[in-house]
py3Dmol code that shows the C-alpha trace and the ligand (Angstrom):
import py3Dmol

protein = """\
ATOM      1  CA  UNK A   1      81.929 101.103 141.775  1.00  0.00           C
ATOM      2  CA  UNK A   2      81.037 102.197 145.327  1.00  0.00           C
ATOM      3  CA  UNK A   3      78.097 104.283 144.077  1.00  0.00           C
ATOM      4  CA  UNK A   4      76.745 101.327 142.110  1.00  0.00           C
ATOM      5  CA  UNK A   5      77.302  98.966 145.008  1.00  0.00           C
ATOM      6  CA  UNK A   6      75.463 101.288 147.388  1.00  0.00           C
ATOM      7  CA  UNK A   7      72.434 101.599 145.102  1.00  0.00           C
ATOM      8  CA  UNK A   8      72.142  97.817 144.787  1.00  0.00           C
ATOM      9  CA  UNK A   9      72.886  96.944 148.415  1.00  0.00           C
ATOM     10  CA  UNK A  10      70.476  99.614 149.717  1.00  0.00           C
ATOM     11  CA  UNK A  11      67.679  98.013 147.695  1.00  0.00           C
ATOM     12  CA  UNK A  12      68.484  94.318 147.974  1.00  0.00           C
ATOM     13  CA  UNK A  13      68.883  92.870 151.468  1.00  0.00           C
ATOM     14  CA  UNK A  14      71.864  90.665 152.324  1.00  0.00           C
ATOM     15  CA  UNK A  15      69.931  87.409 152.436  1.00  0.00           C
ATOM     16  CA  UNK A  16      68.844  87.330 148.806  1.00  0.00           C
ATOM     17  CA  UNK A  17      70.033  87.914 145.245  1.00  0.00           C
ATOM     18  CA  UNK A  18      69.003  90.651 142.829  1.00  0.00           C
ATOM     19  CA  UNK A  19      66.062  89.497 140.716  1.00  0.00           C
ATOM     20  CA  UNK A  20      64.297  90.872 137.662  1.00  0.00           C
ATOM     21  CA  UNK A  21      61.715  92.790 139.715  1.00  0.00           C
ATOM     22  CA  UNK A  22      64.524  94.874 141.268  1.00  0.00           C
ATOM     23  CA  UNK A  23      65.889  96.097 137.920  1.00  0.00           C
ATOM     24  CA  UNK A  24      63.418  98.983 137.322  1.00  0.00           C
ATOM     25  CA  UNK A  25      64.444 100.368 140.740  1.00  0.00           C
ATOM     26  CA  UNK A  26      68.144 100.549 139.881  1.00  0.00           C
ATOM     27  CA  UNK A  27      68.598 103.679 137.704  1.00  0.00           C
ATOM     28  CA  UNK A  28      72.332 103.999 138.334  1.00  0.00           C
ATOM     29  CA  UNK A  29      72.932 100.381 137.303  1.00  0.00           C
ATOM     30  CA  UNK A  30      71.124 101.093 134.023  1.00  0.00           C
ATOM     31  CA  UNK A  31      73.135 104.289 133.533  1.00  0.00           C
ATOM     32  CA  UNK A  32      76.416 102.384 134.078  1.00  0.00           C
ATOM     33  CA  UNK A  33      75.454  99.827 131.430  1.00  0.00           C
ATOM     34  CA  UNK A  34      74.294 102.484 128.961  1.00  0.00           C
ATOM     35  CA  UNK A  35      77.557 104.383 129.404  1.00  0.00           C
ATOM     36  CA  UNK A  36      79.563 101.183 128.927  1.00  0.00           C
ATOM     37  CA  UNK A  37      77.689 100.352 125.718  1.00  0.00           C
ATOM     38  CA  UNK A  38      78.142 103.952 124.532  1.00  0.00           C
ATOM     39  CA  UNK A  39      81.900 103.789 124.954  1.00  0.00           C
ATOM     40  CA  UNK A  40      82.336 100.149 123.951  1.00  0.00           C
ATOM     41  CA  UNK A  41      79.585  99.021 121.566  1.00  0.00           C
ATOM     42  CA  UNK A  42      80.160  95.264 121.110  1.00  0.00           C
ATOM     43  CA  UNK A  43      79.614  95.630 117.333  1.00  0.00           C
ATOM     44  CA  UNK A  44      81.292  99.002 116.690  1.00  0.00           C
ATOM     45  CA  UNK A  45      80.519  99.048 112.939  1.00  0.00           C
ATOM     46  CA  UNK A  46      77.115  97.336 113.246  1.00  0.00           C
ATOM     47  CA  UNK A  47      76.273  95.099 110.260  1.00  0.00           C
ATOM     48  CA  UNK A  48      77.045  96.343 106.729  1.00  0.00           C
ATOM     49  CA  UNK A  49      74.228  97.718 104.555  1.00  0.00           C
ATOM     50  CA  UNK A  50      73.768  98.134 100.793  1.00  0.00           C
ATOM     51  CA  UNK A  51      71.947 101.188  99.433  1.00  0.00           C
ATOM     52  CA  UNK A  52      68.834 100.205  97.456  1.00  0.00           C
ATOM     53  CA  UNK A  53      68.744 103.313  95.228  1.00  0.00           C
ATOM     54  CA  UNK A  54      70.773 106.454  94.474  1.00  0.00           C
ATOM     55  CA  UNK A  55      70.513 108.931  97.333  1.00  0.00           C
ATOM     56  CA  UNK A  56      72.091 112.124  98.634  1.00  0.00           C
ATOM     57  CA  UNK A  57      72.964 112.566 102.289  1.00  0.00           C
ATOM     58  CA  UNK A  58      74.421 115.854 103.509  1.00  0.00           C
ATOM     59  CA  UNK A  59      75.699 116.618  99.997  1.00  0.00           C
ATOM     60  CA  UNK A  60      77.292 113.210  99.482  1.00  0.00           C
ATOM     61  CA  UNK A  61      75.933 111.224  96.543  1.00  0.00           C
ATOM     62  CA  UNK A  62      75.619 107.533  97.331  1.00  0.00           C
ATOM     63  CA  UNK A  63      74.886 105.410  94.257  1.00  0.00           C
ATOM     64  CA  UNK A  64      72.613 102.381  94.433  1.00  0.00           C
ATOM     65  CA  UNK A  65      74.230  99.136  95.594  1.00  0.00           C
ATOM     66  CA  UNK A  66      76.964 100.893  97.593  1.00  0.00           C
ATOM     67  CA  UNK A  67      78.259  99.045 100.634  1.00  0.00           C
ATOM     68  CA  UNK A  68      77.516 101.333 103.599  1.00  0.00           C
ATOM     69  CA  UNK A  69      79.156 100.907 106.980  1.00  0.00           C
ATOM     70  CA  UNK A  70      77.795 102.849 109.972  1.00  0.00           C
ATOM     71  CA  UNK A  71      80.453 103.721 112.528  1.00  0.00           C
ATOM     72  CA  UNK A  72      78.438 103.429 115.753  1.00  0.00           C
ATOM     73  CA  UNK A  73      81.632 103.750 117.797  1.00  0.00           C
ATOM     74  CA  UNK A  74      82.422 107.198 116.329  1.00  0.00           C
ATOM     75  CA  UNK A  75      78.785 108.370 116.593  1.00  0.00           C
ATOM     76  CA  UNK A  76      78.746 107.635 120.327  1.00  0.00           C
ATOM     77  CA  UNK A  77      81.977 109.579 120.882  1.00  0.00           C
ATOM     78  CA  UNK A  78      81.057 112.627 118.786  1.00  0.00           C
ATOM     79  CA  UNK A  79      82.243 115.715 120.706  1.00  0.00           C
ATOM     80  CA  UNK A  80      79.438 117.776 119.088  1.00  0.00           C
ATOM     81  CA  UNK A  81      76.944 115.559 120.913  1.00  0.00           C
ATOM     82  CA  UNK A  82      78.673 114.379 124.064  1.00  0.00           C
ATOM     83  CA  UNK A  83      80.554 116.415 126.655  1.00  0.00           C
ATOM     84  CA  UNK A  84      83.963 114.847 127.370  1.00  0.00           C
ATOM     85  CA  UNK A  85      83.011 111.965 125.059  1.00  0.00           C
ATOM     86  CA  UNK A  86      85.896 109.657 125.985  1.00  0.00           C
ATOM     87  CA  UNK A  87      85.207 109.822 129.718  1.00  0.00           C
ATOM     88  CA  UNK A  88      83.172 107.220 131.583  1.00  0.00           C
ATOM     89  CA  UNK A  89      80.379 109.270 133.165  1.00  0.00           C
ATOM     90  CA  UNK A  90      77.238 107.169 133.818  1.00  0.00           C
ATOM     91  CA  UNK A  91      75.539 110.225 135.350  1.00  0.00           C
ATOM     92  CA  UNK A  92      75.082 111.645 131.836  1.00  0.00           C
ATOM     93  CA  UNK A  93      72.269 109.110 131.358  1.00  0.00           C
ATOM     94  CA  UNK A  94      70.433 109.992 134.592  1.00  0.00           C
ATOM     95  CA  UNK A  95      67.493 112.333 133.890  1.00  0.00           C
ATOM     96  CA  UNK A  96      68.381 112.212 130.186  1.00  0.00           C
ATOM     97  CA  UNK A  97      65.855 111.560 127.435  1.00  0.00           C
ATOM     98  CA  UNK A  98      68.535 109.794 125.363  1.00  0.00           C
ATOM     99  CA  UNK A  99      68.275 106.019 125.370  1.00  0.00           C
ATOM    100  CA  UNK A 100      70.431 103.402 123.640  1.00  0.00           C
ATOM    101  CA  UNK A 101      67.653 101.208 122.264  1.00  0.00           C
ATOM    102  CA  UNK A 102      67.684 102.667 118.742  1.00  0.00           C
ATOM    103  CA  UNK A 103      65.241 105.515 119.329  1.00  0.00           C
ATOM    104  CA  UNK A 104      67.978 108.164 119.595  1.00  0.00           C
ATOM    105  CA  UNK A 105      70.809 108.393 117.095  1.00  0.00           C
ATOM    106  CA  UNK A 106      73.338 109.817 119.592  1.00  0.00           C
ATOM    107  CA  UNK A 107      74.317 106.259 120.608  1.00  0.00           C
ATOM    108  CA  UNK A 108      73.177 103.122 118.777  1.00  0.00           C
ATOM    109  CA  UNK A 109      74.935 100.044 120.240  1.00  0.00           C
ATOM    110  CA  UNK A 110      71.942  97.916 119.144  1.00  0.00           C
ATOM    111  CA  UNK A 111      71.659  99.780 115.790  1.00  0.00           C
ATOM    112  CA  UNK A 112      68.228 101.080 114.791  1.00  0.00           C
ATOM    113  CA  UNK A 113      65.343 100.464 112.433  1.00  0.00           C
ATOM    114  CA  UNK A 114      63.941  97.286 110.910  1.00  0.00           C
ATOM    115  CA  UNK A 115      67.206  95.344 111.021  1.00  0.00           C
ATOM    116  CA  UNK A 116      68.286  96.604 114.419  1.00  0.00           C
ATOM    117  CA  UNK A 117      68.962  94.065 117.175  1.00  0.00           C
ATOM    118  CA  UNK A 118      65.782  92.134 118.063  1.00  0.00           C
ATOM    119  CA  UNK A 119      67.389  90.918 121.299  1.00  0.00           C
ATOM    120  CA  UNK A 120      67.636  94.313 123.054  1.00  0.00           C
ATOM    121  CA  UNK A 121      65.305  93.517 125.959  1.00  0.00           C
ATOM    122  CA  UNK A 122      66.887  90.128 126.616  1.00  0.00           C
ATOM    123  CA  UNK A 123      70.431  91.482 126.169  1.00  0.00           C
ATOM    124  CA  UNK A 124      69.932  94.378 128.565  1.00  0.00           C
ATOM    125  CA  UNK A 125      68.065  92.327 131.193  1.00  0.00           C
ATOM    126  CA  UNK A 126      70.806  89.672 131.132  1.00  0.00           C
ATOM    127  CA  UNK A 127      73.654  92.159 131.524  1.00  0.00           C
ATOM    128  CA  UNK A 128      71.779  94.112 134.217  1.00  0.00           C
ATOM    129  CA  UNK A 129      70.999  91.009 136.260  1.00  0.00           C
ATOM    130  CA  UNK A 130      74.495  89.552 136.025  1.00  0.00           C
ATOM    131  CA  UNK A 131      76.318  92.787 136.780  1.00  0.00           C
ATOM    132  CA  UNK A 132      73.964  93.636 139.647  1.00  0.00           C
ATOM    133  CA  UNK A 133      74.511  90.267 141.312  1.00  0.00           C
ATOM    134  CA  UNK A 134      78.288  90.341 140.862  1.00  0.00           C
ATOM    135  CA  UNK A 135      78.425  93.776 142.476  1.00  0.00           C
ATOM    136  CA  UNK A 136      75.893  92.856 145.172  1.00  0.00           C
ATOM    137  CA  UNK A 137      77.620  89.651 146.273  1.00  0.00           C
ATOM    138  CA  UNK A 138      81.289  90.561 145.997  1.00  0.00           C
ATOM    139  CA  UNK A 139      83.709  93.364 146.661  1.00  0.00           C
ATOM    140  CA  UNK A 140      86.159  93.615 143.760  1.00  0.00           C
ATOM    141  CA  UNK A 141      89.887  94.202 144.118  1.00  0.00           C
ATOM    142  CA  UNK A 142      92.713  94.584 141.632  1.00  0.00           C
ATOM    143  CA  UNK A 143      95.104  91.650 141.481  1.00  0.00           C
ATOM    144  CA  UNK A 144      98.309  91.845 143.535  1.00  0.00           C
ATOM    145  CA  UNK A 145     100.725  94.577 142.520  1.00  0.00           C
ATOM    146  CA  UNK A 146      98.240  96.259 140.180  1.00  0.00           C
ATOM    147  CA  UNK A 147      97.145  99.883 140.523  1.00  0.00           C
ATOM    148  CA  UNK A 148      94.229 101.767 138.953  1.00  0.00           C
ATOM    149  CA  UNK A 149      96.678 103.316 136.490  1.00  0.00           C
ATOM    150  CA  UNK A 150      97.507  99.819 135.197  1.00  0.00           C
ATOM    151  CA  UNK A 151      93.934  99.284 133.996  1.00  0.00           C
ATOM    152  CA  UNK A 152      93.851  99.653 130.238  1.00  0.00           C
ATOM    153  CA  UNK A 153      90.756  99.779 128.056  1.00  0.00           C
ATOM    154  CA  UNK A 154      92.488  99.123 124.749  1.00  0.00           C
ATOM    155  CA  UNK A 155      90.444  97.018 122.365  1.00  0.00           C
ATOM    156  CA  UNK A 156      91.227  94.807 119.391  1.00  0.00           C
ATOM    157  CA  UNK A 157      90.031  96.167 116.040  1.00  0.00           C
ATOM    158  CA  UNK A 158      87.775  93.346 114.896  1.00  0.00           C
ATOM    159  CA  UNK A 159      84.086  92.926 113.959  1.00  0.00           C
ATOM    160  CA  UNK A 160      83.088  92.536 117.593  1.00  0.00           C
ATOM    161  CA  UNK A 161      84.938  94.412 120.285  1.00  0.00           C
ATOM    162  CA  UNK A 162      87.279  92.524 122.619  1.00  0.00           C
ATOM    163  CA  UNK A 163      89.658  93.729 125.269  1.00  0.00           C
ATOM    164  CA  UNK A 164      93.258  93.563 124.046  1.00  0.00           C
ATOM    165  CA  UNK A 165      94.518  92.622 127.508  1.00  0.00           C
ATOM    166  CA  UNK A 166      92.239  90.803 129.941  1.00  0.00           C
ATOM    167  CA  UNK A 167      91.375  92.615 133.164  1.00  0.00           C
ATOM    168  CA  UNK A 168      92.143  90.386 136.121  1.00  0.00           C
ATOM    169  CA  UNK A 169      90.071  91.201 139.214  1.00  0.00           C
ATOM    170  CA  UNK A 170      89.741  89.404 142.539  1.00  0.00           C
ATOM    171  CA  UNK A 171      86.220  88.808 143.895  1.00  0.00           C
ATOM    172  CA  UNK A 172      86.201  89.119 147.695  1.00  0.00           C
ATOM    173  CA  UNK A 173      83.377  87.597 149.684  1.00  0.00           C
ATOM    174  CA  UNK A 174      81.838  90.701 151.289  1.00  0.00           C
ATOM    175  CA  UNK A 175      80.950  88.831 154.513  1.00  0.00           C
ATOM    176  CA  UNK A 176      84.389  87.319 155.133  1.00  0.00           C
ATOM    177  CA  UNK A 177      87.091  89.957 154.743  1.00  0.00           C
TER     178      UNK A 177
END
"""
ligand_1 = """\
43
HEM
C 74.139 93.575 124.949
C 73.681 92.653 124.098
C 73.555 92.863 122.600
C 74.056 93.838 121.767
C 74.909 95.058 122.141
C 73.600 93.541 120.427
C 73.893 94.311 119.292
C 73.481 93.991 118.026
C 73.820 94.759 116.846
C 74.662 96.034 116.826
C 73.257 94.145 115.785
C 73.371 94.591 114.317
C 72.125 95.348 113.942
C 72.267 96.196 112.708
O 73.376 96.410 112.201
O 71.235 96.692 112.228
C 72.534 92.988 116.271
C 71.816 92.123 115.472
C 71.149 91.030 115.938
N 71.025 90.630 117.250
Fe 71.856 91.552 118.855
N 72.839 92.409 120.462
C 72.760 91.963 121.764
C 72.062 90.874 122.232
C 71.282 90.037 121.463
C 70.499 88.934 121.974
C 70.398 88.560 123.462
C 69.913 88.354 120.900
C 68.987 87.162 120.826
C 68.453 86.566 121.879
C 70.309 89.087 119.720
C 69.922 88.783 118.418
C 70.278 89.494 117.292
C 69.871 89.132 115.924
C 69.023 87.927 115.511
C 70.413 90.108 115.080
C 70.278 90.188 113.542
C 69.074 91.064 113.201
C 68.871 91.227 111.708
O 69.834 91.087 110.933
O 67.738 91.555 111.295
N 71.149 90.108 120.100
N 72.685 92.916 117.627
"""
view = py3Dmol.view(width=600, height=400)
view.addModel(protein, "pdb")
view.setStyle({"model": 0}, {"cartoon": {"style": "trace"}})
view.addModel(ligand_1, "xyz")
view.setStyle({"model": 1}, {"stick": {}})
view.zoomTo()
view.show()
């Protein structure tokens, strides 16, 4: 959090908010969001497909009209691809050629190909802008009596990913306390 806050506050002066023109100059912010979408793709199984004809992939025969489900969650945590795959390490995306926009199959939170998400640019810009401003304007504290060890990242196993237990944080006005 402090590293992200420093990047944003060093770039954006106190008197204004983060705007779209700032986003290309915030590589760590982008890395944090990529790492979050790697670990927690909002649609972990993407949308189901149906094979159009018989095919063979890695020795597995898949007949025509088979329902195919792509496990994007498992792909993005594959230990053959990612070092310490279950750890949150945004730095892995700095100076990396791997992106999450469907061009690299190591992590595909927006899926890939013709039916991949058409809202990637809007989705990423929205999340980047909102997160950047929340981190720029506030310091964030855990609610009373809570420690870092109490934070849990368990999710509910449904079509779209939701936290099982909400995370309750306290926004502190950075100029007051
Ligand atoms: C962080 C934000 C978002 C994520 C992670 C996301 C992820 C996805 C995923 C995984 C799919 C399924 C693609 C597939 O299985 O091939 C999808 C489909 C889709 N998304 Fe997004 N999405 C996001 C934001 C948006 C936004 C902002 C829009 C529109 C403004 C949008 C519009 C769509 C549409 C229309 C489809 C269906 C595409 C089709 O079936 O051809 N998404 N999205």
